[in-house]
C-alpha angles and dihedrals in degrees: 000000000000092000094053094053092050089052091053091052090051092053090055094055099082093050092052092047093050090051092051093052088050092053094048089051092051090051094050094049092049092051092050090051093049093046101041104029099063096089113092117224113234115218117243092231099042116145116267117245121252093243113080116222124226112295113236134191095257089054091052099046128056122233098251113110117244128206114231103219096181102056117145089237093051091230121124116258113212102177119121116253086227092070090071102107093190097104129208120207132202126206113209126202134175103209123120118243141172089267100045127041102200110337134116098248116222118218121183109224101171128055142180110259109259111227096176116135093236104072095191121190123331100180120132092253113163112254101198115043123169106313123236113249127212120233113252111253114239096218091096091236116141110224133184130180120218114199127188121200134193099029163107100143109161102226100040095039095052094042091054091047091054095046093055092046088054090059094045094254145114139216141194129251120204102197138200106234100217091055091063101103140098113353091352090063089048086055091057092046092048091047091050092049088058089058095259119146120246116205143169126275106152140296096247107003085228098108133054125217097225091056115024129091121270093249093051092048093050090047092052094051101037095050092047090048089052093046089054092045091049093051107040102014091234124110115232119241097186131073129187113188115223107264089007097268120129131156115250092236091057092048092053094048094043118116086211135070105250108227125199125166142239103205115059118172093179094234089169088066095045092050098117104105113255141116093244092057091048088053091052092057094045095047095051093054094042088054100049104027111125138161110289099018128144111214120207116218139146123238091209103083135072091221090059092051090048091048094051089051089058097038100053098064092042093050093044090055085056092058100256123150117207113229141164122257091254089050091050094050097039115176090349089075106110129174113240095035133103123229134180112174142278128075132269 
């Protein structure tokens, strides 16, 4: 009798062991799920937030390498501008002010440290006084000036030039001088051949004209001027400071008209390729576009090109003519003055 009971207990051991293993496995899986599954996956096409983050150098420049044809050593520099880890930040506001009618004003709050030997002035001189306005023409034509900063970028620059030409219009490119090489130089020449205006932005986009030394400011402007002359044989008459800030004393002494903007769709922020982001750019411009406006965009991004393709026929239907900044301002354009957009 005792032997039979012992044998029965031995037969139950494999079943109990198997059940224990299954229980351990279930507990392990549950713990793994709890520890690893708490992070929510973000959709790749999720809508962007309404508050723009700080703008960095890598967000402004594309990833194609550019040759610096004006380096002090005379050698070609093939490094990508995006490798510059010194960031620049933009603070964007949507309030109206005496200097901007309805735009989101961009102000640079971070700059690359200027190590130039000429320290220049470091006073707290205001960089944006009241802007000069252009008298409204009496011919009844609705004019709007599209401007494109930070290029050239061959594919986007050329495509935009062709689209404006298709609608009998022109635009203005404020270029970065050290990008004018190779195919990018060809893009500048091509745009100029279509009647578009080529103007100065900066040579590196690393220094801001309300903060940097006099020597650095002069170098940024002079080298970009020379890059334009060497490429298209025409001297520029317009300058747009990176970020929009520029000391009053430099504006007054400038041989160029200093051009800002009054419509800013923040295309640099909506650069991630998606239909929703293109629509953000398009809808902002359609909402605010008025006669005499200067629109700020960047000929670096596919979304910008796609937005222009949608905008031009729509604005044309509304009666707008697409003109360069110099055409918009006409005889009122004066060196040593600062302009934004909109008429008196």
